[in-house]
N, C-alpha and C positions, 0 to 999 in steps of 0.2 A: 460726436465724439467731442464735439469740441465747437465752442462758439467761436465765430470768426467774423470780423468785419472785412469785406472784400473791397479794397482799395487798390486793385491792380492798376499800376501805373501806365494806364493807356490813355493818350490825349483825348480831348473831348470828342463828342459824336460827330464831328465834321470830319475827323480822319477817317472816313469809311473803309480806305483800304485795309486798315489794320483790322477792322471788324470782319471783312470779307475773308480776309486771309485766315482768322481764327475760325470763321464758321466753316470754311472749307475743311480745316484739319478736324473740327467736332463732327462735321456731318460725314467725313470718312470713317472715322472711329465708329459712329453709330451704325452706319450701313454695313460695316465690317461684322457687328455683333452686338453693339451695345453693352451693357453691363451684365455679365454673366459670369459664373464661376468657371475656372478653368484648371485643368490637371497641371501639374508641374512641380518639381521638386527644387528646393534650395541647393545652392551648391554646396558639396562637401570636400572633404580633404581628397577624395578619390578624382574630383573633378580636374580638367586641365587648366591650370593657371598659368601656363607658358605666356610669353609674349611680354607685354609691357611690365618694367620691373619697377614702375613708381609705386611707392607705398604710402604717399600723402596725398590727400585729397583737400581741395579748398572749397568752401560753400559759403554762399551769400544767402542771408536769410532776413527777413523783415522783422524790425523789432528793436526796441531801445535797451532792453535787457533780458535775461533769463530767470525764470523762478526756478530754482533748482529744487525746492521741496514740492515734489508732484502732488503732495496732498492739497495743495494751495491753488494749482494751476488749472486752467481750462482753455488754454490757447492751442490751436493746431500747430503753430510753430514749435511750441515746447514739447508736444507730442512726439513731434520728429526726433528731437534732442534726447528725450527719454528712452527712445527706441534703442539708443547704444549706451546709456548709462545704467539703467535699470532693467531688470528682467523678473518675471514673475513666474506663475507655474506654467503657464503656456506664453507663447509669443507669436506674433503675426508671420504667416507665411508672407514672403515678400511679393507674390504674385496674386494668390487668390485670398489673401486676408484670412483664410482659415487658421485655427489654433494648430501650432506647431509644439510638441513637448519641449519645455525649457527647464525651469528648476524641478519640475515634477518629472521622475523617470517611470513612474507607473502609477495607477489609481484603479480603484474599483468603486462601483455603484451599488448601493443597497437595492433589496428587491422593490421596496417602495418608491425608489428612484429620488429619495430625498437626502440621502447620507453619502457624500463624496469622501472617500478616505485617499488622501495623497502621500505617495512615498517621494522624499526629496532626493535628489542626486547627492551620492556620496562626496563627489568632488565640487560641489557648487561652493564658490568662495568669493567674499568681497576681495576688492583689490589690495586690501592690506593684509590678506592670508587668512582672515577669520571666516570660519565655516557660516554658511547660511543655514540657520536652524528654523524648525517650525515655529518656534515661539516668536521668531522675528515677523513671521507673517502675521500671526495672530495679534501681537502687540501693535503692530503698523495698522492693521485694519481697525482694531478697536480705537486707536488714537485718532484715525481719520473720522471714526463715527461719533467722537464726543461732541455733545450738543454745543459747547462754546467755540468750537474750532470752525463751523460752518464751511467744511470742506465742499467744494462745488460739485464733486462726484459721489458724495457720501449716500446719497439716496440710491444710487446704483447697488448698494449693499443690502438694500431692503428685500432682496430676494432671499437672504439668510435669515433662518429662524431668530426672531427677537432683535433684529438689527435696527429696524424702523423704530421700534418702541424705544430702544436705547438712545437712537439718533435724536429723537424728539423730545426726550427727557420722560417719557411715560414710565420707564424703567430705568433705574440707577445701578442696578446690579449687572456687571459685566458677564458674570458667569450665566446669565439667561440668554446670551447671545450665542448662537449656534456656531462657534469657532473654539475648537480644541487642539492643543499641542500635547499629546500624551508622552511624547519622547521627541528628540532633536530632529528626527528624520520623518515624522508622521504627523500630518495636519488633516484633521477632521473637520468637515463643514456640513452642517445640517440646514437644508433649505426649508423655507416655509411652505414650498410645494414644489412638485417636479419642474425641472427646467433643463430640456435637452440640450439648450443653447449656452449653458452655463460655462463650459470651457472657452467659448467665444468670448464671453464677457470677461474672463479671467487673463486675456490678451492685454486689456486695457492696462496703463500704467498705474492707475490708482489701486490695483490689487498686488502691487510690488511689496516686497519686504524692506524693512527699515533697519539699519545696523542700530544695535543698542545705544551705541555712542550719539546716535543723531536723533534719537527718537524724541527727546524732549528739548532739542535745539531750535528755537523759533526763527532764528534768521540764518539761512544757508548760504548768503551771499558772500560771507568773509571766509569761508572755508571750502575746502574741496569735499563734497559729500562722498562718504564711504560707500560707494555703490557696488553693485554685484553683476553689472551687465558687461558686455564685451569691451567696453571702453570706460575710461575715467577721465575726470577734469584734470588735465595736467596744468594749464595756464587760464587764469582769469583776468585778462587785461582789458577791462572796460568793454569796448565793442567787439574785441576779439577773443574768443574761446578756443582753445586748443585741447582736444581730446586725445589721449593716448590709448593703445591697446592694453587691455588688462591681461597681462601675462598669466594670471592665476584664474582666469575665467574657464570654466570647465570644458568649454569647446574652443579654446583658444586656437586649436590648429587650423580651425575653419574661418578665422578672422584674418584677413589678408592685409588690409591697411594698417600701418604702424600709427599714423597719426591722421585725424580729420581737424581742419582749421575752420571755424565758423566765424564769419564777419557779419555783424550785424548793422543793417541801414535801412532806412525808409525812403531814401533818395534812389528813385528810379534811374536817374540819369547816371548816377554814379555806379550803380549795379551794371548798367549796359556798358559803360566805359571800361569797367574792370574785366568784364567779359571779352569786349573787343580786344584788349590788350593780352589776353591769355591769362589773365591772374586769377580766374575763377573756373572750376571743373562743373560747378553746378549752381544754379540760381533759383532758389525757391522764395518768391516773394515779391517785392515791388521791382519793376523793371521796365524801362522805356523801349518797348518793342520797336518803335519806329527807328531808333539811333543804333540798333543792332547792325553791325556790318555783316556778320555771317550769323544767318537765321537758321542754318541746319539744326541747331540744337533745340529749336522751339519745339515742344512737346506739349500737346494739348489733348485732354481726355475728359469725358464726363465723369463726375463722381456721385457717391451715394451722399448727396448733400442738397439742400434746399435753402434758397433765400426767401424769407417771408415776413410779413408783417403781423402783428398779433394785437388784438383788443383785450385789454386786462378787465379782469372780473373783481379788482380789489375794492372799487368804489362804486357806491351806489349812483345812478340806477344800471350802470354798465354790467352789473352782475346779472341782470335779466337778459337770458339768451335771446329773446324775441327782439330787443332792442339791437344786439349784436348783429342778429341775423338780418334785420332790416337794413343796417348799415352795409352789410356785404353786399346785399341784393341791389342797393342803390348805385354802387359803383361801376363805371363805364370799363369793364374788364377787357375789352380789346384795346383801349387807349392806355389803360395801366400796364399791359405787357407789351406794348409796342416798342418795336426795336430789339425786344429781348431774343437772345440766341435759342434758348431752350425754355420757352414758357411752361410754367408749372401750374396745373390745375388741381394737384393734390399735393399733400405734404410729403408723402414717401415716394420717391423716383420710381417709376415702373420696373420691377424687378420679376425675373422669371418666377412663374407659378403663384405669385401674388395675386389675389383676386382683383379684378378691374373695378373701381368704383367711380361713381359720379363726382367729379370735382367742382370747383367754383370757378364758373364761366358765364352765368347767365346774369343779365341785368333786368330787374323787374320792380320798376318803380312803384306801380299801384300795390303790389304785394308787400314793398317795404313800408310805405306809408300805412297800410291795413295793419301791419304788426305792429308798428310804432303806436298807432290809435289803440289797438287791443292792450298793449302793456301801459296805457294811461297817459300817452303824451302825443296827443293828435297835433299834427303839424309842427312837433318839436316843441309845443308849448309846455313849460315846466321842466325842461332839460337843463342841467348845469352846462357850463362850458366845457368842452372836451379838449384835452391837450395831447398833441402829437409830438412825439420826440423823434428827431431825425439826425442822421450824420451830416457833416458839411459836404455831400457829394452831389453831383448835378442830377443825378437819376433818382436820389431820395427827394430832393427839392421838387423835382418834376412829378413824382408819385405822391408826395406830401401835397403838393398843391393840387392836384386831381381829387385826392380824398376830401380835403378842406373845401374847396368850391363845392363839391357834389353833396356833401353832407350838409352844408349851410343853404344851398338853392333847392334842393331836392326834398330835405327832411326837416329844415329849420334849425339845425344843430349848430349853435355857435362854437367855433374852433379856434384855438390858439397853437401855433406851430413854435417849437423850441428847437434849436440846433445846438449840439453839443460836439466838441472836437472828437475826433476818432480815438484818442488815447484815454479819453474820459467816458466814452459813449457805453462800453460793455459795464463798466462799474455803475453808471447811472441807471442801467436797468434794474438793479435792486432798489431803487427810490420807490416811494409810494406816491408821488405827485404827478403822475402822468398817466395817460390812458391808452394810447397807441404808440407801440414801439416796433423796431424790426431787428432781424437777426438772421444769421445763416448757420446752420447747423450741419455739421459734418458727422455721420454716422460713426459710432464707436466700434461697431461690428457689423457684419453684413446680416442684419435682421432687423424687422419693421420695429421691434421693441425698443431699439435705441432711439427712435423717434418719439415713440408714444409714451415711454416712462416718464419723460419730463413734464407731462402735463398732469401727472397724479397730484392728488391734492396735497400730500406730504412731501412731494419732490422738492428739494432745494434748488432744482432748475426751472422751476415752474414760476418764471417771471411775469406770467399773465395771472397767476393767482387762481387758475381755473379750479373749480370745485363743483364737481357733477357726480352724483351718485350712480347714474345710468353708466357713465364712463367707467367709474371704479369697478362696478359689477362686470363689465365686459373684459376689462384687463386683468380682474381677479379669474374670471372664467378661463381665460386663454392659458393662464399659469398652469392649470391641470391638464392641459391639451398638447398634443403633438401633430406635427405634419400639416397637412392642408387643413384640418379642422381647426387648428391653432390659428392659422394665417387668416382663414374666414372670419374668424372672431376679431382678430386685430383689425382687419379691414372695416368691420362694422365699428370699432372704436374710432378708427380714423375718421370714416364717414360722419359719425356723431360730432366729433371734433370740429369738422368743416361746417356742417350744416347749422351749429350752434354759434357760428360767428366768433371762433376764438382765434383760428389761424387763417391767414390769407396768403396763401402761396403765390409768389410771383415768378421764380424762375428756378430751375434746376441748374446747378452751379458746375463749372468746370475747372479743372487744375490747369494751370500754365506753369511749367517748369522749362528751365534753359539748361539742357543737359545733353552731351554728346553720347548717347548710347551705344555709338559705334565704337567707343573707347572705354566707356565706364560699364562694367557688367555687374550684375546683380542689382541694377536699377530697373524695377518693372513698372510698367503702368498698372495701376491698380485702383479700386473704387474708393479707397480713404486717402489716398494720396499721402500714405505714410511708407517710406522707403528704409527699412531697418538698415542701420549703418553695418551690422555685423556682415551682411552679404557682399557688400561693395568691393569691387577691385578693377583694377585697370586691365584693358587688354590693348593690344596694339592694331587692332584692324580699324581703317577709316575708309569711308566711301568716297569715291572719286568725286571732285567739286562739280557741281551742277547735276548730280545724280539724285533722283528721288529714291528715298530709302524706306521701305516698311518693314517693321521687325515683328514677326509672329511671336506669340507666346511660346515660351522655351518647352521643350519636351512634350509638344501636343501636336496632334494632327490637324487641326483647325486653327485658323486665326481667330481665336476667340476674344482676344482684347488686343487692339492693334492701334498704333499711333503712326502717322505719316510725317515725316520731315522733309522739308524741302531747301536743298543747298541753294544758295545764291552767290 
């Protein structure tokens, strides 16, 4: 979903008891079920909301500011905010992350499974009272696709007929993009090929509508965006943002909180101190776990997310997959992943029914040297200097050091290491003057395609500049397939990506939130760590101090997704 730099405010590795504590929570979650879909319904107006009468929630989130124009954003923290501000045709179920009908009241699919016709709700409104129209969707999507805009998620739209050609400038006529609004309440979308997972994609904030008055406004920081979600921006006071319930929202009766206040800080000590004083109901971001007095709110769960390094193909000779493969085979993978709670050998977190593939775990120096010689660089002779770009974290320094030393000593590659500050690192990934970088990717929806689409040659998320005809053929083939056949093809594409030395998986990541789920309802553990504001409300039940509490998934007969919290 989202690119993210994990800089969780946990003291250095010598503080092992914090890691042991987190490991225990994650192990409990994995043993209970791991990541799997679960049945369950979001709360509705018929549910019992009796109990706590509080209608205001205070949240602490990492960040220096928020980009309110969702066409420009790719951060996980902003995706959480957008869950309250904007709403597309579908939205995320708060537990399963499956698509839930939102602005779309109904839809139909053509016999060839390429044409989706959506009917918009009669009562879909922006907070200023204007109706949400089909043209608002069409205009917003086309504006996001404009070649000069370089919207981070515009390549997601390539699934739509003509979108990729328009986005890359190969076609300039908007009419050739398969998005039509024949009337105010009808949106017709023609896909380039069948895609049964299209409704899941439409949950992503990039598929939201834009009010006509905001469409050509370049800077949204000085105004309250005219949004159509369950909340709107009431106050924007520097590090503090206040969101108020949109009383004209079509489903306002199910929105229980009147205001949500978000405080932004990257200071983990400040976040934990605010929690200790009772000034926060939820922390999502940097927090010093060791200084928390009451740890009953610590919630840890595996995510559909992976931290990885990548070798770019932008500069010769690194565009030769044999050289990249040699570099991968030379690395000491047991040491690279040493101390990692959830080591990753594949790019995609193991999910139910997805074919098991052989990941990256083998060190084979002789084969690495053979491949290097085959590519024309025996013992590394003739290779230019390779540049590794790192974040200023201890773990990045450790892994980068192992890479640098190994490639120099075993393959004769001269390496230079650069360190960029956290707040500049993601932007620097778009530069062309480095060869190895790292990132963490959180899936936009629960499907392998969300990981694989960003390595396509035309994807603007393809920071590695990967360009492989074999890979393109596999992804294209998968678009016309369904079910297990499709997933098998996607697994072959992932295996190719790994075997040709583009992606170097390090760890599957986990979400850490500080939230008292015995008080805050509608907040469910899920694989994307997005908790739609719409469903949150307070209840008055509290566990007794010192009692371990496990909360099963709601409305199910099994503990399909579980988190264990320990009161102290």
